[in-house]
N, C-alpha and C positions, 0 to 999 in steps of 0.2 A: 501491499500501501505505502503509493507517495505518499507527502505530506507538504508537496508544491503544488500554490496553480499560477494561471498565468498570471495576472498581476500583484507581486509579494510572497512571501516568502510563509504562512499561516505555519506554522510553530508550533511540534503535537504534546503534551505538557511536559515532558523530560526536556523540552530547549525550548520550554517558555519564556525567563532570559535570555534568549540571543535576539526580542519582535525586532533589538533597532535597525538587526541585519533586511529587513524588510522589504525597505529602500529601494534598495537593488532594483534593477529591470533587467525586467527575463523575457528571452527571443526565445522562448523557451518551442513551441510549437515549428519554428523551423528549427531551427537543431533540440531533434530530439536525445541525441548525447551531454549533451551541457542539460538538459533535466537531469541526466540520470549522472551525473555527476557533480553537479548542488545537492541530489539527495545522497549522497557517497557522503562529499564535505559535512551535512547534517548531522546523519550519524554517529561522525568521530567528532563533533563541536563539543556533548558534552566531555568526552574521554578528556578532548585537550584544554574544554575548561578544566580536568579534575588536578590534570597535569601541573596547569601555567600555575594552577591553586598552592600544592604545592612545593614543584620551583620558587614561585614570589611567595609565596607566605603572606600575599598582599593582595583580595577577592577583590578589592577598585582593580590594579592591575592588571590580575590575572582576566580582570575579565574584558578589561579597552585592550589586551593583547589580543584574545580570542577573536574577540571583534573584527579585528588592523587581516590579521592571519586571513578571517574570512575571505573581508573584501580581496585581499593579493589573492590566496585559493581564486577568485570566481575573476579576477582580470586576468591574471592568467589562463582561467581555461574558455579566456572572449575569445585569445588568440591562439592559441594552442590547444593539442590535441595530447589529452593530463588520463595514463597511464596508470596512478595511483590514486587517491584524492584522497589519504590518509598521510600517506610520507609528503604530500604536498605540502596539505594544513600543516606536519609537525614543521616543516620546518624551514616554512614563512612564520613558528610561529620563533620556534628558535636564533632563525636571526635577528628577525623583528625583538628579544631578548638580548643577546648583544648586541643591538643598536640601542635597545634603554642604559645596559649596567654600563656600556663607552660613556654616553650621555651623561652620565647622573657623575663616572666617577670625574670626565671631564670637568662637572656644572661642582663638584666638590672641592677637587682643586680647587678652584675658582675661586672657589666658597675661601678657600684657606690662604690661598694667596694674599685675596683681599684684607683679610681678616688682619692673619700679621702685619700686611701694612700700614692696617688702619690700629694696631695698637700702634707703631709708630711716628703718624700724626696726632697731632691735633688742631684739633679744626680752627681757622681763622674767623671771625664775628660775618666775616664776610662770605665766609662758607656755612656758614648757622642761617644767615640770609637767605643766599639762595638753595637753600637745604627748605627749609620756611617754604616761601616758594612758590618753591614746585610740588610740595605737597596740599600746597590749597590746594594750587591747580590741577594734583590727582585726581583730590577728595573733592572738586566741582565737575569735572570730567563726569567720574563714579554717580555723585547726585543725580545725571542728565542721563544718564542710561536707562534708558524706558522699565519700566518698576521691575519684571520677574526677570528681566536682563541679568538687572540690578543686583539683583535681593540675590539669586545665583553664585551670583559671581562672588559678595563677601560671605555668604554660605560655603561654602566651596573653596577659595581663597583666603580669604580672611581670619576663619572662622576655623579652617581645618576640618568639617562635612566631610564626607566619601559620598562621593554621585548617590551612591544607593539611600542614602541619607536623606537627599536634598531630592532623589525622587521616589522617597515616602511623605515627606513634608509635605510640599508640591502639587501632586499628582504630575508626576511630569515620568515621561520615558526619559529613557538612560541617552539615545540620543540626540531628545531637547536642551537636555543638561550639556551635555558635548557641543550643541552651539551658540546655545548661550556661553557659555564663559570662549574657545572662541572668536567671535565677536564682540564681548569687549575685552579681552586680551588685544583682540585687532585696534579696539575703541583706546585704547591703554599706546597700541604702541607708537599711534599717532600723534599723539597729545606725546611722547619719548621725542622720538624724532621733529614734531617743532620747536621742541626745547632748546633740544640741541643744535638747533637751525641759528639759535636767537642769538 
């Protein structure tokens, strides 16, 4: 029995947590082999989540990487024949885990370097004034965000709530939470670029 329809992917009970993948386009009636690959990918999705939870020890990271792995495997299947869907899915996940580890290692090294330099520096009065000004601009930009985007961003980035907690508290899908955070980060990156240009 297939759990894939023409538009979207209504996933049976044991895969309900992966609803964020349902927005993928589905040209299955013209490519029946693609439908088989998608069915195979979905059949291994729960195993992948368990594997990632065990490896990463963080359910939110595991969910993010599982979704990205599925999207990468699906994109690959659109362009190339897939011989082993499970191997493709798990290889994508391993590569994403390595990328995440490298990125976090780089971020940690940069943070440690910054902290080491910060201890040696005493900010001038001018630096303090500039920092306060930038903080006011940041607060103003956050306050101008649409209400829901602001709420999601503040809960996740400032209060440290998990994506799952925000989904439950605000009645949003995981994909909606990700989109709100991405748009908020984009808003703030525009501010950072404009401050840098001044």
